[in-house]
C-alpha positions in Angstrom: 0.0 0.0 0.0 1.3 3.4 -0.9 0.5 6.4 1.2 1.6 10.0 0.5 2.0 12.3 3.5 1.8 16.0 2.5 1.0 18.1 5.5 1.8 21.7 6.3 3.5 22.6 9.6 1.4 23.0 12.7 2.3 26.6 13.3 4.1 27.2 16.6 4.1 23.5 17.3 5.6 21.1 14.7 7.4 21.6 11.4 6.0 19.9 8.3 8.7 17.2 8.6 7.9 16.5 12.2 4.2 16.2 11.2 5.2 13.7 8.5 7.3 11.7 11.0 4.5 11.6 13.6 2.0 10.4 10.9 4.4 7.7 9.8 4.8 6.5 13.3 1.1 5.9 13.7 0.7 4.3 10.2 3.5 1.8 10.7 1.9 0.5 13.9 -0.7 -1.0 11.6 1.0 -1.2 8.2 4.7 -1.7 8.9 5.4 -2.6 5.3 3.6 0.3 3.7 5.3 2.5 1.1 5.2 5.9 2.7 6.2 8.9 0.7 6.8 12.0 2.8 6.4 15.4 1.1 6.6 18.3 3.6 4.4 21.1 2.4 3.8 24.8 2.9 1.7 27.6 1.3 4.2 30.4 1.0 4.1 31.6 4.6 6.2 30.8 7.6 7.9 27.4 7.1 8.0 27.5 3.4 11.8 27.6 3.3 12.2 24.6 5.6 9.5 22.6 3.9 11.0 23.0 0.4 14.6 22.4 1.7 13.5 19.3 3.4 11.4 18.0 0.5 14.3 18.5 -1.9 17.3 17.5 0.2 18.5 21.1 0.0 20.2 23.3 2.6 19.7 26.4 4.7 22.1 29.3 4.3 22.6 31.7 7.2 23.2 35.4 6.3 23.4 38.8 8.0 20.8 41.3 6.7 19.1 44.5 7.7 15.8 44.4 9.6 12.9 46.7 8.8 14.5 49.5 10.9 18.0 49.1 9.4 19.6 47.1 12.2 21.8 44.1 11.3 20.3 40.8 12.2 21.0 37.1 11.5 18.6 35.7 8.9 18.4 32.8 6.4 17.2 31.5 3.1 17.1 28.0 1.5 18.6 26.4 -1.5 16.7 23.5 -2.9 18.4 20.3 -4.0 20.1 20.9 -7.3 21.5 24.2 -6.1 19.8 26.6 -8.6 16.5 27.5 -6.8 16.5 29.7 -3.7 13.6 29.9 -1.3 13.1 33.1 0.6 10.6 34.2 3.2 10.6 38.0 3.2 9.5 37.9 6.9 12.9 36.5 7.8 14.3 40.0 7.0 11.4 42.4 6.8 8.8 40.8 8.9 6.5 42.2 11.6 7.7 39.7 14.3 11.1 41.2 14.1 9.8 44.4 15.7 8.4 45.0 19.2 5.0 46.6 19.4 6.5 50.1 20.1 8.9 49.8 17.2 6.3 49.5 14.4 6.9 52.3 12.0 5.1 51.9 8.7 6.4 55.2 7.3 10.0 54.3 7.6 10.2 50.4 7.7 12.1 49.1 4.7 12.3 46.0 2.7 16.1 46.4 2.2 16.7 43.2 4.1 14.6 41.3 1.6 16.9 42.7 -1.1 19.8 41.5 0.9 18.4 38.0 0.9 18.0 38.1 -2.9 21.6 39.3 -3.3 22.8 36.5 -1.1 20.9 34.0 -3.3 22.3 35.5 -6.5 25.8 35.2 -5.0 25.2 31.5 -4.4 24.6 31.1 -8.2 20.8 30.7 -8.0 18.9 31.5 -11.1 15.4 30.9 -9.8 13.9 32.4 -6.6 10.7 31.4 -4.9 9.6 34.0 -2.4 6.9 34.0 0.2 5.8 37.5 1.1 3.5 37.1 4.1 4.0 38.8 7.5 5.6 42.1 6.4 6.3 45.1 8.7 6.7 47.3 5.7 4.7 49.6 3.4 7.4 50.8 1.0 6.2 49.2 -2.3 9.4 47.1 -2.4 11.5 50.3 -2.6 14.1 49.0 -0.1 14.4 45.7 -1.8 15.0 47.5 -5.2 17.6 49.8 -3.6 19.5 46.8 -2.3 19.6 45.5 -5.8 20.9 48.7 -7.2 17.9 50.9 -8.1 17.8 54.6 -7.0 14.8 56.6 -5.9 15.3 60.3 -6.5 13.5 63.5 -5.6 12.8 66.5 -7.9 16.4 67.8 -7.2 17.8 64.5 -8.4 18.9 63.5 -4.9 18.2 60.2 -3.2 15.1 60.2 -1.0 15.9 61.6 2.4 14.7 58.7 4.5 13.9 54.9 4.1 10.5 53.4 3.9 7.2 54.2 2.2 6.6 57.6 3.6 9.4 59.2 1.6 7.8 57.9 -1.7 5.6 61.0 -1.4 8.7 63.0 -2.6 9.6 60.5 -5.4 10.2 62.1 -8.8 12.4 59.7 -10.7 13.5 56.0 -10.6 16.9 55.2 -11.9 17.4 51.5 -12.7 20.7 51.9 -14.6 22.6 50.4 -11.7 20.2 47.5 -11.1 22.1 44.2 -10.7 22.2 42.6 -14.2 21.7 39.1 -12.6 18.1 40.1 -11.7 17.1 40.0 -15.4 18.6 36.5 -15.8 16.7 35.2 -12.8 13.2 33.8 -12.6 11.2 35.1 -9.7 8.1 33.3 -8.5 6.2 34.9 -5.7 3.7 33.2 -3.3 0.9 35.7 -3.1 -2.5 34.6 -1.8 -4.2 38.0 -1.8 -5.6 40.1 -4.6 -5.4 43.5 -3.1 -4.3 46.4 -5.4 -1.6 48.7 -4.5 -3.7 51.7 -3.4 -7.3 52.6 -2.6 -9.8 51.2 0.0 -8.5 47.7 -0.6 -4.9 48.7 -1.0 -1.7 48.0 1.0 -2.0 51.0 3.3 -5.7 50.8 4.1 -6.0 47.1 4.6 -2.7 46.1 6.1 -1.3 49.4 7.4 -3.1 49.5 10.7 -1.7 46.1 11.9 1.8 47.5 11.2 1.2 50.5 13.4 -0.4 53.0 10.9 -2.8 55.6 12.3 -5.7 56.8 10.1 -3.5 59.8 9.2 -0.6 57.4 8.3 -2.9 55.3 6.1 -4.0 58.4 4.1 -0.4 59.6 3.8 1.1 56.3 2.8 -1.7 55.5 0.3 -0.9 58.8 -1.5 2.8 58.1 -1.3 2.2 54.7 -3.0 0.0 56.3 -5.6 2.9 58.6 -6.4 5.2 55.6 -6.6 2.8 53.8 -9.0 2.8 56.9 -11.2 6.6 56.9 -11.4 6.7 53.2 -12.1 4.1 53.6 -14.9 5.7 56.6 -16.5 9.4 55.5 -16.3 9.3 51.7 -16.2 6.2 51.3 -18.4 4.3 49.1 -15.9 0.9 49.8 -14.5 1.1 48.2 -11.1 -1.5 50.2 -9.2 -4.6 48.1 -9.8 -2.8 44.8 -10.4 -4.2 42.0 -8.2 -1.7 41.2 -5.5 0.3 44.4 -6.0 -0.7 45.4 -2.5 0.6 42.3 -0.8 3.3 42.8 1.8 3.0 46.6 1.9 3.3 46.8 -1.9 6.2 44.4 -2.2 4.1 42.5 -4.7 4.2 45.5 -7.0 7.9 46.1 -6.5 8.8 42.5 -7.3 6.8 42.7 -10.5 8.3 46.1 -11.5 11.9 45.4 -10.7 12.3 41.6 -10.9 9.6 40.8 -13.5 8.2 38.4 -11.0 5.1 36.2 -11.5 2.6 36.2 -8.7 1.0 32.8 -7.9 -0.8 31.1 -5.1 1.7 29.8 -2.5 0.3 26.3 -2.3 0.4 25.9 -6.1 4.1 26.9 -6.1 5.0 24.4 -3.4 3.0 21.6 -5.1 5.0 22.3 -8.3 8.4 22.6 -6.5 7.9 19.4 -4.6 6.6 17.5 -7.6 3.7 16.4 -5.5 1.5 15.4 -8.5 4.2 13.0 -9.7 4.8 11.6 -6.2 1.1 10.9 -5.8 1.0 8.6 -8.9 0.0 5.1 -7.8 -0.9 6.1 -4.3 -3.8 4.5 -2.4 -4.2 7.4 0.0 -3.0 10.9 0.6 -3.0 12.4 4.1 -2.5 16.2 4.5 -2.9 18.4 7.6 -2.4 21.8 9.2 -2.7 23.4 12.6 -6.2 24.7 12.2 -8.7 24.1 9.4 -11.4 26.8 8.9 -13.2 28.7 6.3 -10.0 30.2 4.9 -8.4 26.8 4.0 -10.4 26.4 0.8 -9.0 29.7 -0.5 -5.6 28.2 -1.4 -4.0 26.9 1.8 -1.9 23.8 1.8 -4.7 21.2 2.2 -6.5 22.7 -0.8 -3.4 22.5 -3.0 -2.8 18.9 -1.9 -6.4 17.9 -2.5 -6.3 19.3 -6.1 -3.0 17.4 -6.8 -4.3 14.1 -5.4 -7.6 14.3 -7.3 -5.7 14.5 -10.6 -5.1 10.8 -9.9 -8.5 10.3 -8.2 -6.8 9.4 -4.9 -8.8 9.7 -1.6 -7.6 12.6 0.6 -7.8 12.7 4.4 -7.1 15.9 6.3 -5.8 15.6 9.9 -5.7 19.0 11.7 -4.9 20.3 15.1 -8.4 21.8 15.2 -11.5 22.0 13.0 -13.2 25.3 13.1 -16.2 27.0 11.4 -16.0 26.4 7.7 -13.9 23.3 7.8 -16.7 21.2 6.3 -16.3 23.3 3.1 -13.3 21.1 2.3 -15.7 18.3 1.5 -16.7 20.2 -1.6 -13.1 20.7 -2.9 -11.5 17.3 -2.8 -11.1 16.3 0.8 -12.9 13.0 1.6 -12.7 13.1 5.4 -11.7 15.5 8.2 -10.2 14.6 11.6 -8.9 16.7 14.5 -6.2 15.3 16.7 -7.6 15.8 20.2 -9.1 12.5 21.5 -10.7 14.1 24.6 -11.4 17.6 26.0 -7.9 19.0 26.4 -6.2 22.4 26.8 -4.3 24.1 24.0 -1.1 23.7 26.1 -1.7 20.0 26.3 -2.5 19.7 22.6 0.7 21.4 21.7 2.8 19.4 24.1 1.3 16.0 23.0 0.8 16.8 19.3 3.3 14.1 18.0 1.6 11.3 19.9 -1.9 12.6 19.1 -1.0 12.8 15.5 0.3 9.3 15.5 -2.8 7.9 17.1 -5.0 9.8 14.6 -3.0 8.5 11.7 -3.3 4.9 13.0 -7.1 5.2 13.4 -7.4 6.8 9.9 -5.5 4.0 8.1 -7.3 1.3 10.1 -10.6 2.7 9.1 -9.5 3.2 5.5 -8.2 -0.4 5.1 -11.3 -1.8 6.8 -13.5 0.0 4.4 -11.4 -1.0 1.4 -10.8 -4.5 2.6 -7.1 -4.5 1.4 -3.7 -3.8 2.9 
């Protein structure tokens, strides 16, 4: 019997590899000779680097970069097996968790560190970069990232903008890309982007995501106008209209910046990981696919890992079972998009603390119960 394990991480609890290992432990209690194919998954958010590195026998590269406020920090990115594809989480350099609550500064926070990670990947000889852009602390349209790659942002006097971040884009007059790293044009950029927000306006980067980064109502109005000015300059001087592009507003406008300066393609994160891990190919001939995540709710069907796994498995008409840390409102929607059964790991009323602590054993027990039920129903091993 062939079983494919393709879970996401359980955020704040287990990595995707650890979830795979726990599932395997439970399955082998009942099916010790089963062929088990472990494919750690992600959807472009936290854990994407580790999942793709693990799934491809790649490696993690440690690097020093600048955080959103310009301080040097230790960061990382991944290189997949083969050595030519880098995997970057922008939050590892420009993320909100890097700042304390009182440090949040959406007018001056910069994506320069994300550009540092790209430079480091290019220095390693990578010619393809997969980037997750969730969890940003920034609202600079990718300006800092572009500056790290050699672009210059100038005011009406031809001088560099006086301060970092998105606020100074209000004074932007000209963008000079003559010094942009030539390797960028020879590199394929694929960006995990699961939102369709435009750059500006009521659904734009500043209005929707600015407040969680510390923006006051006055900041939101100011930053939205600054990004509109930025979009004008990009359109006039680079020939790209990014303002209303779906996904342009992701990560404080980094979506727009990656398209404008790196010719990036924006795709759903789970789809990128499905392709990168060759999940469809690995599902061929399988009897069962098991996926999972920390919490399944109404958002899962909009492109999270279990949705991507279910779509891949159904190309081969393989049953899909979802084992989650918790099932919340909307989880049943997954029945309509390719998941055949839903399970939560708690086997009794327990606290969140206990659930987190005992997650490996709870997962193993759930997996054993699932395969026993599946085999009993099918009548084969």
